[in-house]
BAFI-3210 file (N, C-alpha, C; in Angstrom, 3 decimals, decimal comma, padded with zeros to 6 digits):
// residues 111
n [1|2|3|4|5|6|7|8|9|10|11|12|13|14|15|16|17|18|19|20|21|22|23|24|25|26|27|28|29|30|31|32|33|34|35|36|37|38|39|40|41|42|43|44|45|46|47|48|49|50|51|52|53|54|55|56|57|58|59|60|61|62|63|64|65|66|67|68|69|70|71|72|73|74|75|76|77|78|79|80|81|82|83|84|85|86|87|88|89|90|91|92|93|94|95|96|97|98|99|100|101|102|103|104|105|106|107|108|109|110|111]
n.u [-020,912|-017,950|-014,578|-013,800|-012,686|-009,186|-008,854|-011,151|-010,738|-008,426|-009,375|-011,209|-009,405|-007,747|-009,442|-010,108|-007,588|-006,919|-008,852|-007,871|-005,419|-006,245|-008,126|-007,491|-008,241|-010,870|-013,309|-013,459|-013,374|-015,905|-017,222|-016,981|-019,022|-021,470|-024,926|-026,918|-029,844|-033,102|-034,073|-032,032|-029,276|-026,688|-024,218|-022,944|-021,313|-020,824|-018,748|-016,544|-016,874|-016,538|-013,894|-012,606|-013,057|-011,719|-009,143|-008,633|-008,684|-006,527|-004,356|-004,804|-005,982|-008,769|-012,044|-014,180|-017,260|-017,861|-016,380|-017,800|-019,399|-018,089|-018,501|-020,024|-018,268|-016,343|-018,010|-018,770|-016,325|-016,081|-018,363|-017,571|-015,657|-012,991|-009,646|-008,729|-006,097|-004,934|-006,334|-005,385|-002,670|-002,966|-004,167|-002,114|-000,067|-001,390|-002,050|000,381|001,727|000,133|000,615|003,336|003,203|001,800|003,620|005,719|004,540|002,722|000,494|-001,028|-003,951|-003,942|-005,499]
n.v [-063,866|-062,346|-061,568|-058,178|-055,728|-054,924|-052,108|-051,175|-052,362|-050,987|-048,345|-048,700|-049,626|-047,405|-045,361|-046,583|-046,785|-044,085|-043,336|-044,861|-043,555|-040,922|-041,236|-043,365|-045,755|-048,290|-047,526|-044,763|-044,652|-045,286|-042,965|-042,353|-043,683|-042,851|-042,171|-039,434|-038,015|-038,388|-035,919|-034,177|-032,640|-034,345|-033,207|-030,366|-028,384|-027,883|-027,027|-027,878|-030,671|-031,005|-030,176|-032,128|-034,454|-033,745|-033,504|-036,144|-037,346|-036,065|-037,179|-039,912|-040,743|-040,898|-041,121|-042,197|-043,692|-045,946|-045,372|-043,289|-044,203|-043,763|-041,171|-040,413|-040,884|-038,869|-036,641|-036,912|-036,455|-033,741|-032,797|-033,386|-031,574|-032,147|-031,368|-030,059|-030,052|-032,095|-034,245|-034,189|-034,803|-037,359|-038,708|-038,540|-040,043|-042,553|-043,330|-043,265|-045,221|-047,471|-047,562|-048,218|-050,785|-052,107|-051,807|-053,359|-055,884|-056,665|-058,322|-058,011|-056,698|-054,896|-055,233]
n.w [036,605|035,558|036,690|037,631|035,216|034,658|034,634|035,960|038,449|039,159|039,422|041,556|043,534|043,752|044,792|047,203|048,447|048,656|050,527|052,698|053,163|053,752|055,851|057,446|059,793|059,541|060,691|060,403|057,657|056,909|056,511|053,815|052,559|053,418|053,185|052,484|054,078|052,546|050,229|050,768|049,095|047,224|047,750|049,517|048,506|045,354|043,740|045,167|044,938|042,158|041,982|043,564|042,032|039,665|040,690|041,497|038,944|037,730|039,033|038,968|036,630|034,278|035,710|034,323|033,120|034,718|037,058|038,145|040,118|042,428|043,101|045,306|047,447|047,017|047,254|049,927|051,135|050,644|052,042|054,608|054,947|054,292|053,656|050,552|049,569|051,081|050,049|047,425|047,819|048,909|046,749|044,871|046,161|046,454|043,796|042,456|043,883|043,245|040,500|040,456|041,574|039,536|037,435|038,373|038,511|035,990|035,813|038,012|039,644|041,544|043,797]
ca.u [-020,270|-016,510|-013,823|-013,805|-011,555|-008,062|-009,083|-012,135|-010,067|-007,492|-010,167|-011,687|-008,255|-007,269|-010,354|-009,972|-006,305|-007,044|-009,578|-006,949|-004,431|-006,907|-008,973|-006,922|-008,974|-012,119|-014,467|-013,490|-013,618|-017,351|-017,614|-017,018|-020,199|-022,685|-025,989|-027,623|-031,298|-033,879|-034,346|-030,789|-028,445|-025,524|-023,095|-023,268|-020,445|-020,625|-017,408|-015,634|-016,997|-015,883|-012,462|-012,142|-013,043|-010,612|-007,891|-008,472|-008,365|-005,184|-003,353|-005,127|-006,606|-010,208|-012,973|-015,023|-018,635|-017,819|-015,845|-018,743|-020,004|-017,328|-018,818|-020,500|-017,096|-015,776|-018,982|-018,684|-015,093|-016,422|-019,312|-016,826|-014,668|-011,614|-008,828|-008,469|-004,669|-004,690|-006,856|-004,458|-001,481|-003,361|-004,363|-000,790|000,585|-002,113|-002,006|001,767|001,989|-000,517|001,326|004,571|002,802|001,449|004,851|006,488|003,828|001,599|-000,675|-001,795|-005,006|-003,716|-006,453]
ca.v [-062,644|-062,490|-060,604|-056,835|-055,439|-054,302|-050,674|-050,989|-052,700|-049,908|-047,213|-049,075|-049,665|-046,030|-044,672|-047,244|-046,408|-042,671|-043,362|-045,343|-042,514|-039,763|-041,501|-044,403|-046,966|-048,580|-046,817|-043,449|-044,818|-045,378|-041,636|-042,312|-044,381|-042,334|-041,638|-038,332|-038,220|-038,022|-034,498|-033,409|-032,855|-035,215|-032,432|-028,968|-027,506|-028,548|-026,683|-028,785|-031,988|-030,945|-030,088|-033,438|-035,375|-033,331|-033,842|-037,590|-037,647|-035,556|-038,075|-041,334|-041,028|-040,619|-042,010|-042,876|-043,938|-046,899|-044,722|-042,323|-044,782|-043,255|-039,756|-040,239|-040,789|-037,528|-035,703|-037,009|-035,766|-032,312|-032,541|-033,482|-030,485|-032,620|-030,405|-030,408|-030,343|-033,426|-035,209|-034,202|-035,556|-038,761|-039,250|-038,681|-041,196|-043,792|-043,726|-043,572|-046,523|-048,509|-047,626|-048,976|-052,185|-052,633|-051,889|-054,492|-057,105|-056,237|-059,201|-057,668|-055,691|-054,012|-055,453]
ca.w [036,229|035,666|037,489|037,040|034,339|035,379|034,778|037,033|039,707|039,464|039,922|042,889|044,438|043,946|045,718|048,496|049,033|049,040|051,800|053,734|053,447|054,366|057,016|058,297|060,164|058,826|061,245|059,771|056,221|056,696|056,052|052,355|052,029|054,061|052,324|053,140|054,126|051,355|050,116|050,844|047,913|047,387|048,276|049,810|047,720|044,064|043,249|045,862|044,319|040,850|042,237|044,047|040,889|038,781|041,371|041,343|037,551|037,430|039,613|038,829|035,343|034,243|036,407|033,348|033,564|035,828|038,244|038,712|041,323|043,569|043,302|046,690|048,324|046,859|047,833|051,381|051,534|050,657|053,129|055,867|054,894|054,183|052,937|049,153|049,404|051,634|049,083|046,287|048,233|049,051|045,399|044,278|046,797|046,155|042,388|042,106|044,492|042,439|039,229|040,695|041,744|038,217|036,649|038,880|038,120|035,146|035,924|039,207|039,518|042,693|044,892]
c.u [-018,778|-015,889|-013,871|-012,562|-010,422|-008,265|-010,072|-011,514|-009,115|-008,238|-010,646|-010,548|-007,746|-008,131|-010,220|-008,678|-006,286|-007,784|-008,700|-005,978|-005,075|-007,518|-008,464|-007,858|-010,353|-013,323|-014,579|-013,803|-015,101|-017,908|-017,793|-018,311|-021,518|-023,659|-026,721|-029,124|-031,972|-034,176|-033,112|-029,977|-027,260|-024,390|-023,543|-022,505|-020,084|-019,267|-016,355|-015,669|-016,295|-014,361|-011,887|-012,044|-011,889|-009,259|-007,613|-008,009|-006,971|-004,100|-003,559|-005,708|-008,107|-011,025|-013,776|-016,406|-018,662|-017,410|-016,772|-019,449|-019,296|-017,604|-019,278|-019,314|-016,480|-016,710|-018,901|-017,401|-015,356|-017,339|-018,642|-015,719|-013,230|-010,845|-008,487|-007,002|-004,296|-005,181|-005,908|-003,203|-001,796|-003,544|-003,022|-000,076|-000,060|-001,891|-000,588|002,173|001,391|000,153|002,612|004,261|002,519|002,693|005,715|005,862|002,593|000,358|-001,534|-002,883|-004,979|-004,744|-006,047]
c.v [-062,779|-061,447|-059,231|-056,621|-054,818|-052,801|-050,396|-051,292|-051,595|-048,691|-047,509|-049,048|-048,267|-045,296|-045,268|-046,828|-044,932|-042,567|-043,827|-044,244|-041,345|-040,063|-042,602|-045,565|-047,072|-047,845|-045,418|-043,563|-044,971|-044,055|-041,610|-042,875|-043,908|-041,816|-040,565|-038,619|-037,766|-036,532|-033,620|-033,662|-033,764|-034,483|-030,989|-028,004|-028,205|-028,222|-027,584|-030,165|-032,016|-030,923|-031,426|-034,433|-035,023|-033,664|-035,331|-037,908|-037,161|-036,513|-039,538|-041,709|-040,840|-041,635|-042,827|-043,112|-044,889|-046,201|-043,713|-042,880|-044,294|-041,777|-039,493|-040,096|-039,394|-036,469|-035,719|-036,384|-034,263|-031,983|-032,594|-032,433|-030,991|-031,659|-030,910|-030,770|-031,701|-034,498|-035,312|-035,000|-037,043|-039,413|-039,471|-039,907|-042,504|-044,235|-043,961|-044,925|-047,642|-048,655|-048,429|-050,456|-052,816|-052,754|-053,066|-055,801|-056,723|-057,124|-058,868|-056,652|-054,759|-054,159|-056,661]
c.w [036,497|036,572|036,825|036,182|035,155|035,599|035,905|038,389|040,130|040,025|041,345|043,909|044,744|044,962|047,119|049,194|049,436|050,376|052,946|054,152|054,197|055,724|057,924|058,531|059,519|059,401|060,644|058,280|055,908|056,189|054,537|051,778|052,630|053,004|053,117|053,141|052,829|051,384|050,235|049,578|048,248|048,094|048,520|048,904|046,409|043,461|043,891|045,214|042,965|041,014|042,701|042,894|039,952|039,394|041,253|039,927|037,165|037,918|039,242|037,472|035,426|035,038|035,405|033,927|034,756|037,129|038,881|039,942|042,586|043,859|044,731|047,649|048,244|047,448|049,353|051,916|051,626|051,831|054,498|055,951|054,941|053,286|051,534|048,937|049,976|050,670|047,893|046,622|048,355|047,683|044,718|044,839|046,362|044,718|041,899|042,683|043,639|041,081|039,374|040,840|040,385|037,339|037,079|038,432|037,318|035,249|037,134|038,879|040,718|043,789|045,659]
res [m|g|a|p|s|p|r|r|s|r|v|d|s|s|v|d|l|i|g|d|i|l|l|g|d|s|s|k|k|k|l|l|h|i|r|r|p|a|g|q|p|l|v|d|d|w|d|c|l|e|s|m|v|r|t|f|e|a|h|c|g|p|l|g|q|y|g|m|k|h|t|r|a|f|a|n|m|c|n|a|a|l|d|h|n|h|m|a|k|a|a|s|k|a|c|h|y|l|l|i|i|i|l|i|d|p|t|t|t|a|k]
***
């Protein structure tokens, strides 16, 4: 299997960098990948999840079908009651940073 497409790498890098900005060290970033016990819904507040995804897309571009794999990370942000405004600021910083990296060197995939 070949390397992921630049768009997929950009989506992955964006979500990863947002996690770095919001949560810092790797032990806290584990929050993004937690699976809830069987029988529990993915998220407690579906409006929050929709808002997180829309916020990401407003700053970073569409998730697309591939990017939906990151829905759990956004759901976990909601379940942990992370502030929506902090997520918006983190998405803005992360995706503008990655855009600058790509503009400087278009051959990079930002990972």
